[in-house]
C-alpha positions in Angstrom: -46.3 -2.4 30.3 -49.7 -4.1 31.1 -52.6 -2.5 29.3 -55.7 -1.3 31.1 -58.8 -2.0 29.0 -60.8 0.6 30.9 -58.4 3.4 30.3 -60.1 4.8 27.1 -63.6 4.6 28.5 -62.5 6.5 31.7 -60.9 9.2 29.6 -64.0 9.5 27.4 -66.3 9.7 30.4 -64.1 12.5 31.9 -64.2 14.4 28.6 -68.0 14.0 28.4 -68.4 15.2 31.9 -66.3 18.3 31.3 -68.2 19.1 28.1 -71.6 18.4 29.5 -72.2 15.3 27.3 -72.8 11.6 28.0 -71.7 9.9 24.8 -70.7 6.3 25.1 -67.5 5.0 23.7 -69.3 1.9 22.7 -71.3 3.8 20.1 -69.8 4.3 16.6 -69.3 8.0 17.2 -67.7 7.3 20.5 -65.2 4.9 18.8 -64.3 7.7 16.4 -63.3 10.1 19.2 -59.7 8.9 19.1 -59.4 10.0 15.5 -61.3 13.3 15.9 -58.9 14.4 18.7 -61.7 16.1 20.6 -59.7 15.5 23.8 -56.0 15.1 24.5 -56.9 12.8 27.3 -58.6 10.4 25.0 -55.7 10.6 22.6 -53.1 9.9 25.3 -55.2 7.0 26.6 -55.4 5.4 23.1 -51.6 6.0 22.7 -50.9 4.2 26.0 -53.1 1.3 25.0 -51.5 1.0 21.5 -48.0 1.1 23.0 -48.9 -1.6 25.5 -50.5 -4.0 23.1 -48.4 -3.3 20.1 -45.0 -2.5 21.7 -43.0 -0.3 19.3 -44.6 -1.8 16.2 -48.2 -0.7 15.5 -49.1 2.9 15.6 -52.4 3.5 13.7 -52.8 6.9 15.4 -49.6 8.3 13.9 -50.3 6.8 10.5 -53.9 8.2 10.5 -52.4 11.6 11.4 -50.0 11.3 8.4 -52.9 10.2 6.1 -55.1 13.1 7.3 -52.3 15.7 6.8 -51.6 14.3 3.3 -55.3 14.3 2.5 -55.7 18.0 3.4 -52.6 19.0 1.5 -53.7 17.2 -1.6 -57.2 18.7 -1.4 -55.6 22.2 -1.4 -52.8 21.7 -3.9 -53.0 18.5 -6.0 -49.3 19.0 -6.7 -47.1 16.1 -7.7 -45.2 16.1 -4.4 -48.4 16.2 -2.3 -49.8 13.3 -4.3 -46.6 11.3 -3.9 -46.4 12.0 -0.1 -50.1 11.1 0.3 -49.7 7.8 -1.4 -46.7 6.9 0.7 -48.6 7.7 3.9 -51.6 5.6 2.6 -49.3 2.6 2.0 -47.8 2.9 5.4 -51.2 2.9 7.0 -52.2 -0.1 4.9 -49.0 -1.9 6.0 -49.8 -1.3 9.7 -53.4 -2.6 9.1 -52.0 -5.7 7.3 -49.9 -6.5 10.3 -52.9 -6.1 12.6 -54.9 -8.4 10.4 -52.2 -11.1 10.5 -52.7 -11.1 14.3 -56.4 -10.6 14.6 -58.0 -11.9 11.4 -60.6 -9.3 12.0 -63.3 -8.6 9.4 -63.2 -4.9 10.4 -59.5 -4.7 9.8 -59.8 -6.5 6.5 -62.5 -4.0 5.4 -60.3 -1.1 6.3 -57.4 -2.5 4.2 -59.7 -2.9 1.3 -61.0 0.7 1.5 -57.6 2.2 1.9 -56.3 0.2 -1.0 -59.2 1.5 -3.1 -58.3 5.1 -2.1 -54.6 4.4 -3.1 -55.7 3.3 -6.5 -57.9 6.3 -6.9 -54.8 8.6 -7.1 -52.7 6.3 -9.3 -53.8 7.8 -12.6 -53.1 11.3 -11.5 -49.7 10.3 -10.1 -48.7 8.8 -13.5 -49.9 11.8 -15.4 -47.9 14.2 -13.2 -44.8 12.1 -13.5 -45.2 12.0 -17.3 -45.7 15.8 -17.3 -42.6 16.5 -15.3 -40.6 14.3 -17.7 -42.1 15.9 -20.8 -41.4 19.4 -19.7 -37.8 18.5 -18.8 -37.4 16.9 -22.3 -37.9 20.3 -24.0 -39.8 21.8 -26.9 -39.9 18.5 -28.8 -42.5 17.3 -26.4 -44.5 20.5 -26.1 -47.7 19.2 -27.6 -47.5 16.1 -25.5 -47.1 18.3 -22.4 -50.2 20.4 -23.3 -52.1 17.1 -23.7 -50.9 15.9 -20.3 -51.9 19.2 -18.7 -55.4 18.8 -19.9 -55.5 15.2 -18.7 -54.2 16.4 -15.3 -56.9 19.0 -14.9 -59.6 16.5 -15.8 -58.3 14.0 -13.3 -58.0 16.7 -10.6 -61.6 17.7 -11.1 -62.7 14.1 -10.8 -60.7 13.6 -7.6 -61.8 16.9 -6.1 -65.5 15.9 -6.5 -64.7 12.5 -5.0 -62.9 14.0 -2.0 -65.9 16.3 -1.3 -68.3 13.4 -1.1 -67.6 12.7 2.6 -65.0 10.0 1.7 -62.6 10.8 4.5 -65.4 10.6 7.1 -66.3 7.1 5.8 -62.6 6.0 6.0 -62.5 7.5 9.5 -65.5 5.4 10.7 -64.1 2.3 9.1 -60.6 2.7 10.7 -62.2 3.5 14.1 -64.2 0.3 14.0 -61.0 -1.6 13.0 -59.0 -0.1 15.9 -61.8 -0.9 18.3 -61.7 -4.5 17.2 -57.9 -4.6 17.5 -58.1 -3.4 21.1 -60.8 -6.1 21.9 -58.7 -8.9 20.4 -55.2 -8.0 21.5 -55.3 -7.0 25.1 -52.4 -8.6 26.9 -50.8 -10.1 23.8 -47.1 -10.9 24.3 -44.2 -9.5 22.4 -43.1 -12.9 21.3 -46.4 -13.4 19.5 -46.0 -10.1 17.7 -42.4 -10.9 16.8 -43.5 -14.3 15.4 -46.2 -12.6 13.3 -43.7 -10.1 11.9 -41.3 -12.9 11.2 -44.0 -14.7 9.2 -45.0 -11.6 7.3 -41.4 -10.7 6.3 -40.6 -14.3 5.2 -43.8 -14.6 3.1 -43.2 -11.2 1.4 -39.6 -11.9 0.8 -40.4 -15.2 -0.8 -42.8 -13.3 -3.1 -39.9 -10.9 -4.0 -37.5 -13.8 -4.8 -40.2 -15.6 -6.9 -40.9 -12.5 -8.9 -37.1 -11.9 -9.3 -36.7 -15.4 -10.8 -39.6 -14.7 -13.2 -38.0 -11.4 -14.2 -34.5 -12.9 -14.7 -36.1 -15.5 -17.1 -38.2 -13.0 -19.1 -36.5 -9.6 -18.8 -39.9 -8.1 -19.5 -41.2 -4.8 -18.2 -44.3 -6.3 -16.7 -42.3 -8.8 -14.6 -40.1 -5.9 -13.4 -43.2 -4.1 -12.4 -44.5 -7.1 -10.4 -41.2 -7.5 -8.7 -41.1 -3.8 -7.9 -44.6 -4.0 -6.3 -43.7 -7.1 -4.3 -40.5 -5.5 -3.0 -42.4 -2.3 -2.1 -44.7 -4.3 0.1 -41.7 -6.1 1.7 -40.0 -2.7 2.4 -43.1 -1.2 4.1 -43.3 -4.3 6.3 -39.6 -3.9 7.1 -40.3 -0.4 8.3 -42.5 -1.9 11.0 -40.0 -4.6 11.8 -37.3 -1.9 12.4 -38.8 -1.5 15.9 -37.5 -5.0 16.7 -33.9 -4.8 17.9 -31.4 -6.3 15.5 -33.7 -6.3 12.4 -32.6 -4.1 9.5 -30.3 -1.3 10.1 -31.0 2.3 8.9 -28.3 1.8 6.2 -30.2 -1.3 4.9 -33.5 0.6 4.9 -31.8 3.4 2.9 -30.5 0.8 0.4 -34.0 -0.7 0.1 -35.3 2.8 -0.7 -32.5 3.3 -3.3 -33.2 -0.1 -4.9 -36.9 0.8 -5.0 -36.0 4.1 -6.7 -34.0 2.3 -9.4 -36.9 0.0 -10.2 -39.3 2.9 -10.1 -37.2 4.9 -12.5 -37.3 2.1 -15.0 -41.0 1.6 -14.6 -41.8 5.3 -14.9 -39.8 5.5 -18.1 -41.5 2.5 -19.5 -45.0 3.8 -19.0 -43.9 7.2 -20.2 -42.8 5.7 -23.4 -46.0 3.7 -23.7 -48.0 6.9 -23.2 -46.1 8.8 -25.9 -46.5 5.9 -28.3 -50.3 5.7 -27.7 -50.7 9.5 -28.0 -48.6 10.0 -31.1 -49.4 6.8 -32.9 -45.8 6.4 -33.9 -42.8 4.5 -32.6 -41.1 5.5 -29.3 -38.3 8.1 -30.0 -34.9 6.5 -30.3 -33.3 8.5 -27.4 -36.0 7.3 -25.0 -35.6 3.7 -26.1 -31.8 3.9 -25.7 -32.2 5.3 -22.2 -34.6 2.6 -21.2 -32.3 -0.1 -22.7 -29.3 1.3 -20.7 -31.3 1.3 -17.5 -32.4 -2.3 -18.0 -29.0 -3.4 -18.9 -27.5 -1.9 -15.8 -30.1 -3.5 -13.6 -29.8 -6.9 -15.3 -26.0 -6.8 -15.1 -26.0 -6.4 -11.3 -25.8 -9.3 -8.9 -29.0 -10.3 -7.0 -30.0 -7.0 -5.5 -32.1 -8.6 -2.8 -29.6 -11.0 -1.3 -28.5 -8.9 1.6 -32.0 -8.5 2.9 -32.6 -12.2 2.6 -29.7 -12.8 4.9 -31.2 -10.7 7.7 -34.6 -12.2 7.3 -33.1 -15.7 7.7 -30.8 -14.9 10.7 -31.9 -11.9 12.8 -35.5 -12.9 13.4 -34.6 -16.4 14.7 
């Protein structure tokens, strides 16, 4: 499908005429119209342009919708599940932007990536507290005082985030992403599928090399910090693989499910490790023996398995050629 660079402007003019306005799409507020959803015609136009220039691979509109829905849910609930889902949607949006940056090298796209990463980090402390709290409550009365301490920490962190979210932060992110999307459209009109495929190939190979390097470090040290680095590297690879799923022959649904399962195994070990560290810091005493034994068992099982990443390496090497 060949893109029409005037499609969005025409839709905006039609919308302005119906509503009695004359706002230009070239203005900052005009560029935000695709996010504000003031007109289905504008939204459809942007979707057509996105599909034409990023065939089945880049969908910032959908990712922004997911981010916005997650933001609103968090703002009303601040529950553990809403925080988790919001962070996932933020990572997916960042991954789409990283793909766009690999193609365009746009300053606006890079700025958007930085701002959304900062947003992701903002919610990291609350996520850890809530995971600790769920575990402490499940562990029973022995951890009751620790649970009460975590609940106070949770409320304090929620209050900080609530004030932060009120401070027009989403509007600033919206303007930043609108500028990035505008620059993407300027730079990528008519780009071929083969170029996009080559870019995705490069991203996957680079990220998988980072995974394997971190795995080598972990196998040498068996340390928790190296496991955490490996987990983060693999997470970035997995989100890139989600985008690559749109390319026929790259990563089956079964493989994506196994990636998620592997990510969950590493995440469980990491969560337990930082939970133990939090208890030790709070109590000023050694980690309880049952927790240490559980952690040792999880690490032993992970260390005793063959290279967990090998099957994904095979598909990166063969299917993208």
